[in-house]
C-alpha positions in Angstrom: 69.3 4.3 38.1 71.6 1.9 37.0 71.1 0.4 33.8 67.8 1.0 32.3 66.1 -1.0 34.8 65.5 -0.5 38.1 66.7 0.9 40.6 83.1 1.6 44.7 90.9 3.8 46.1 87.7 6.1 48.0 85.7 5.0 51.1 81.9 4.6 51.0 79.0 3.5 53.1 76.5 1.3 51.3 72.9 1.2 52.7 70.6 -1.8 51.7 67.3 -0.1 51.3 69.3 2.9 50.6 72.9 2.5 51.1 75.2 5.1 52.5 78.8 5.0 51.2 81.0 7.5 53.0 84.3 8.8 51.7 87.2 9.5 54.1 90.9 10.1 54.0 93.8 8.9 56.2 96.6 10.7 54.5 97.0 14.0 56.2 93.9 15.5 57.7 90.6 13.6 57.5 88.1 15.4 55.3 85.3 12.9 55.5 85.4 9.3 56.5 87.8 8.5 53.7 91.3 7.2 53.7 94.0 6.9 51.1 96.3 3.8 51.2 99.2 2.5 49.3 98.3 -0.7 47.6 101.0 -3.0 46.1 104.5 -1.9 45.5 104.1 1.7 44.5 100.5 2.4 43.5 98.3 4.6 45.6 94.6 3.9 45.8 91.6 5.2 47.6 89.2 2.9 49.5 85.9 3.3 51.3 83.8 1.4 53.8 80.2 1.2 53.0 76.7 -0.1 53.9 74.1 -1.3 51.4 70.5 -2.2 50.6 68.3 -1.3 47.7 70.8 1.2 46.3 74.4 1.8 47.0 75.4 5.3 48.0 78.5 7.2 48.6 79.0 10.4 50.6 81.6 12.9 49.3 81.8 16.6 48.9 81.4 19.2 46.1 81.7 22.9 45.7 83.8 25.8 47.2 83.3 25.8 50.2 82.6 22.0 50.3 79.1 20.7 50.6 78.5 17.1 51.6 76.6 15.1 49.0 75.2 11.6 49.1 75.2 9.8 45.7 73.9 6.5 44.5 76.9 4.6 43.1 75.9 3.1 39.7 78.0 1.1 37.3 75.1 1.1 34.9 74.9 4.9 34.4 77.1 7.5 32.8 76.2 11.1 33.9 76.7 11.9 37.6 74.1 14.4 38.9 72.9 16.2 41.9 69.6 17.7 43.0 70.1 21.4 42.7 66.6 22.7 43.6 64.9 22.2 46.9 61.6 20.5 46.6 59.1 18.8 49.1 60.5 15.6 50.5 64.2 16.0 49.5 66.5 15.8 52.5 69.8 16.7 50.7 70.3 19.2 48.0 73.4 20.8 46.5 73.3 24.6 46.4 75.2 25.9 43.3 74.6 29.5 44.3 76.7 28.9 47.5 79.7 27.6 45.5 82.4 29.9 44.0 83.6 27.1 41.7 80.3 26.1 40.1 79.9 26.9 36.5 77.0 25.9 34.1 78.0 24.7 30.6 76.6 26.8 27.8 75.0 24.9 24.9 77.3 26.6 22.4 80.4 25.0 24.0 82.4 22.1 22.5 81.8 20.2 25.8 78.0 20.3 25.3 78.3 19.3 21.6 80.8 16.4 22.0 81.0 15.1 25.6 77.3 14.2 25.8 77.5 11.9 22.8 77.1 8.7 24.8 74.0 9.9 26.7 70.7 8.1 25.7 69.0 11.4 25.2 71.0 14.0 23.3 71.7 17.3 25.1 69.6 20.3 24.0 69.7 24.1 24.4 67.6 25.4 27.3 65.9 28.8 27.5 68.9 30.3 29.3 71.2 29.0 26.5 72.6 26.3 28.9 73.4 22.7 28.0 70.2 20.9 29.0 70.3 17.2 29.9 67.6 14.6 30.6 68.3 11.2 32.1 65.5 8.6 32.1 65.4 5.1 33.4 63.3 2.0 32.6 61.4 2.2 35.9 59.8 5.3 34.4 61.8 7.7 36.6 63.6 10.7 35.0 65.6 13.8 36.0 66.6 16.9 34.0 68.6 20.0 34.4 71.9 21.6 33.1 75.3 20.1 32.4 77.7 21.9 34.8 81.2 21.8 36.1 82.2 21.9 39.8 85.1 20.9 42.1 84.5 17.5 43.7 86.5 16.3 46.7 87.4 12.6 46.0 89.7 11.2 48.7 92.4 13.8 49.5 92.2 15.2 46.0 90.1 18.2 44.9 89.1 17.6 41.2 88.1 20.9 39.6 86.1 21.0 36.4 84.2 17.8 37.1 81.3 17.6 34.8 77.9 16.6 36.2 74.2 17.3 35.9 72.8 20.0 38.1 69.2 18.8 38.1 66.2 20.9 39.0 63.2 18.7 38.2 62.3 15.0 37.8 59.8 12.2 38.1 60.6 9.4 40.5 59.3 5.9 40.8 60.4 5.7 44.5 60.2 9.2 46.0 60.9 7.9 49.6 64.2 6.3 48.7 65.3 9.1 46.3 64.7 11.7 49.0 67.5 10.2 51.0 70.2 11.0 48.5 71.5 14.1 46.8 72.1 12.5 43.4 73.9 9.7 41.5 77.5 8.8 40.7 77.8 7.4 37.2 80.5 4.7 36.9 80.1 3.2 33.4 82.5 3.7 30.5 80.9 6.7 28.9 82.8 9.9 28.2 81.1 11.8 31.1 81.4 9.0 33.7 83.5 9.2 36.9 85.7 6.4 35.4 86.5 8.4 32.3 86.8 11.8 33.9 89.2 10.3 36.5 91.1 8.3 34.0 90.7 5.1 36.0 92.2 1.9 34.6 90.8 -0.3 37.3 88.4 -0.3 40.2 86.7 -2.9 42.4 84.3 -3.4 45.2 83.2 -5.9 47.8 79.7 -5.9 49.2 79.1 -7.8 52.4 76.0 -9.8 52.9 76.3 -10.3 56.7 76.9 -7.0 58.4 76.3 -4.5 55.5 79.9 -3.3 55.3 82.2 -3.4 52.4 84.9 -1.8 50.3 85.2 0.3 47.2 88.7 0.5 45.7 90.1 2.7 43.0 93.3 1.1 41.8 95.0 -2.3 42.0 93.8 -4.8 44.6 97.1 -6.4 45.4 95.9 -8.1 48.5 97.0 -11.7 49.1 93.6 -12.5 50.6 91.6 -11.4 47.6 92.9 -13.6 44.8 93.0 -15.4 42.7 90.5 -13.7 40.5 88.8 -15.5 37.7 88.4 -13.1 34.7 85.8 -12.9 32.0 86.3 -10.6 29.0 84.2 -7.5 28.5 82.2 -7.7 25.3 82.4 -4.6 23.1 80.6 -3.9 19.9 81.8 -1.0 17.8 78.7 -0.9 15.5 75.8 1.1 17.1 72.8 -1.2 17.7 69.4 -0.1 19.0 69.3 -2.3 22.1 73.0 -2.6 23.0 74.5 -0.3 25.6 78.1 0.2 24.3 79.3 1.9 27.6 78.0 -0.8 30.0 80.1 -3.4 31.6 79.0 -6.3 29.3 80.2 -9.9 29.8 79.2 -13.1 28.0 77.0 -15.5 30.0 77.2 -19.0 28.6 74.9 -21.0 30.8 73.2 -21.5 34.2 73.6 -24.4 36.6 71.2 -25.3 39.4 73.2 -27.4 41.9 74.8 -29.9 39.5 72.3 -29.6 36.6 73.0 -27.2 33.7 69.9 -25.8 32.2 69.1 -27.3 28.8 69.4 -24.1 26.9 71.4 -23.4 23.7 74.3 -20.9 24.1 72.7 -18.8 21.4 70.0 -17.6 23.9 72.8 -15.7 25.8 74.3 -14.0 22.8 73.0 -10.5 21.7 71.0 -10.7 18.5 71.3 -8.4 15.5 69.5 -5.6 17.3 71.9 -5.9 20.4 69.1 -7.3 22.6 70.4 -9.9 25.0 73.6 -8.4 26.3 74.7 -9.3 29.9 75.5 -6.3 32.1 77.1 -6.2 35.6 75.3 -3.4 37.3 75.7 -2.1 40.9 72.7 0.2 40.5 70.2 -2.7 40.1 69.3 -4.7 43.2 68.3 -8.1 41.8 69.3 -10.2 38.7 67.0 -10.2 35.7 67.1 -12.7 32.8 65.3 -12.7 29.4 62.1 -14.7 29.4 63.1 -18.1 28.0 66.2 -18.3 30.4 64.2 -17.0 33.4 61.4 -19.6 32.8 63.9 -22.4 32.6 65.6 -21.3 35.8 62.4 -20.7 37.6 61.0 -24.1 36.7 64.2 -26.0 37.7 64.5 -24.1 41.0 60.9 -24.8 41.8 61.4 -28.5 40.9 64.5 -28.9 43.1 62.9 -27.2 46.1 59.8 -29.4 46.2 59.4 -30.7 49.7 61.8 -27.9 51.0 59.6 -24.9 50.4 55.9 -24.3 50.2 54.9 -22.5 47.0 52.9 -19.3 47.3 50.2 -20.2 44.8 48.9 -16.8 43.7 49.0 -16.3 39.9 48.1 -12.6 40.4 51.2 -11.8 42.6 54.4 -10.7 40.9 57.1 -9.2 43.2 58.5 -5.9 41.8 56.7 -6.6 38.6 59.1 -9.3 37.4 59.5 -12.1 40.1 56.7 -14.6 40.1 58.2 -17.5 42.0 57.5 -17.0 45.7 57.2 -19.2 48.7 55.5 -19.3 52.1 57.9 -19.5 55.1 56.6 -19.9 58.7 56.9 -16.7 60.7 58.8 -18.3 63.5 61.4 -20.1 61.3 64.9 -18.7 62.0 66.7 -20.2 59.0 65.7 -21.3 55.5 66.3 -25.0 54.6 69.4 -25.9 52.6 68.7 -24.7 49.0 70.1 -25.7 45.7 72.7 -23.1 44.6 72.5 -21.3 41.3 75.7 -20.7 39.2 75.8 -18.0 36.5 78.4 -19.4 34.1 80.5 -16.8 32.2 83.3 -17.2 29.7 86.3 -18.0 32.1 84.4 -17.3 35.4 81.2 -18.0 37.2 79.2 -16.4 40.0 77.6 -18.8 42.5 74.5 -17.7 44.4 73.5 -19.7 47.4 71.6 -19.8 50.6 69.5 -16.9 51.7 70.6 -14.7 48.7 68.3 -16.9 46.6 65.2 -15.7 48.4 64.1 -12.2 49.5 61.5 -11.7 52.2 58.8 -9.3 50.9 58.5 -6.5 53.5 55.2 -6.4 55.2 53.5 -9.3 53.3 52.2 -11.9 55.6 49.7 -14.7 54.7 48.3 -16.3 57.8 51.3 -17.6 59.8 53.7 -17.3 56.9 56.0 -14.7 55.4 56.3 -14.5 51.7 59.8 -15.0 50.2 60.5 -14.5 46.5 63.1 -16.0 44.2 65.8 -13.2 43.6 65.9 -13.7 39.9 63.3 -11.9 37.8 62.0 -11.8 34.2 63.4 -9.0 32.1 60.6 -9.4 29.6 58.1 -8.2 32.2 60.1 -5.0 32.7 60.4 -4.3 29.0 64.2 -4.6 29.3 66.0 -6.4 26.4 69.0 -7.6 28.5 70.4 -9.8 31.2 71.3 -7.7 34.3 73.4 -8.9 37.2 72.4 -6.9 40.2 74.2 -6.1 43.5 72.3 -8.6 45.6 74.1 -11.5 43.8 77.4 -9.7 44.0 77.5 -9.9 47.8 80.7 -11.5 49.2 82.3 -11.3 45.8 85.4 -9.2 45.0 84.3 -7.7 41.7 87.1 -6.0 39.7 86.5 -3.8 36.6 89.8 -3.9 34.7 89.4 -1.4 32.0 93.0 -1.5 30.8 92.6 -5.2 29.9 88.9 -5.1 29.2 87.8 -7.7 31.6 85.8 -8.3 34.8 87.4 -10.3 37.7 85.4 -12.3 40.3 86.5 -14.0 43.5 84.6 -15.3 46.6 85.6 -13.1 49.6 84.2 -12.5 53.1 83.7 -8.8 52.6 83.2 -8.1 56.3 86.6 -9.6 57.0 88.1 -7.6 54.2 86.8 -4.5 55.8 88.3 -5.5 59.1 91.7 -6.2 57.5 91.7 -2.7 56.0 90.4 -1.0 59.2 87.2 0.1 57.6 84.6 -1.7 59.7 83.8 1.1 62.0 
């Protein structure tokens, strides 16, 4: 859903194995759990509480009359879409026939010819002369249907003419998780994304790692308890390259440090090559973080070396968690806490993201070996997924204020207790 690989002012509920972001409004009558607030001197913003897990989802409303829809929030995707055809297993479906404001886009329209230019697969003309779209992801899932316009309720504002995909078929790599949502909310910089359609200059989010609550903010985060943010510039390339996603939130990674030791890697391994392979993307739609092979191997080996005597290695060369994570450990079933682990710092130009403690290991659900649970390192190998990029996933963005400043083409990072941030804003219910 997010960037090609795997599988946030409005209010949301993130669910961690399938988040549930919920929008609400506190200006005037509440429509859904969503509130509007004034942030800073004179700027209004919308914010949302959320819960999280494998994916991040937001519940809003679409259509006339309004229908509640639950959508995966994804900074790695452009086109927002909804399931529009009931099929076995789906719990939530948008019904376009029940909406007076729904309108499919004809393939002869200027919208179909120009607004779909950033999509990976060009739009085509379907049998009913409607603008047909296909969205596919690197985990082999795909979804297809018609580009359409509809009224979406975002905060207290009804936004008519919002372009999205009304999808009627698809192939999922995780049907059980996908069945819990109505669709996906595309938040990258493409011409069809929510960011572009709403004309957003800035948005941010904060994902809590302790109680699964957090905040999504559209607008300025002028809170004294947030800053100061450290900014790293977004990298943009004007020339089309086969492996470079020009509408992703791309930053420049410059190195990785394990505790006090910087990995002995040349900076060139973090720079996109002549094909565009090797960009670093900040992606809310991917759970873990994935690194290109040489960088992953260096990090894997150093983390394994620094944890000798702290953790017992799960020595099974045939086991690779989620197809990309082959460094796993055995942890006794009765152990309440992990030992103190070396932290990992992702070093960007002007900023860094430090991952520590339990966020470095993920317990594999249901996998028990004797009296031990299996915990795997939360960095994976992009090469094993066939993805030519570094991807920073939402698991390592927990308890960070992450700001996407499009006006100044930069990403801001700050360490924040996101559960306390939710309490300060009254969004922890």
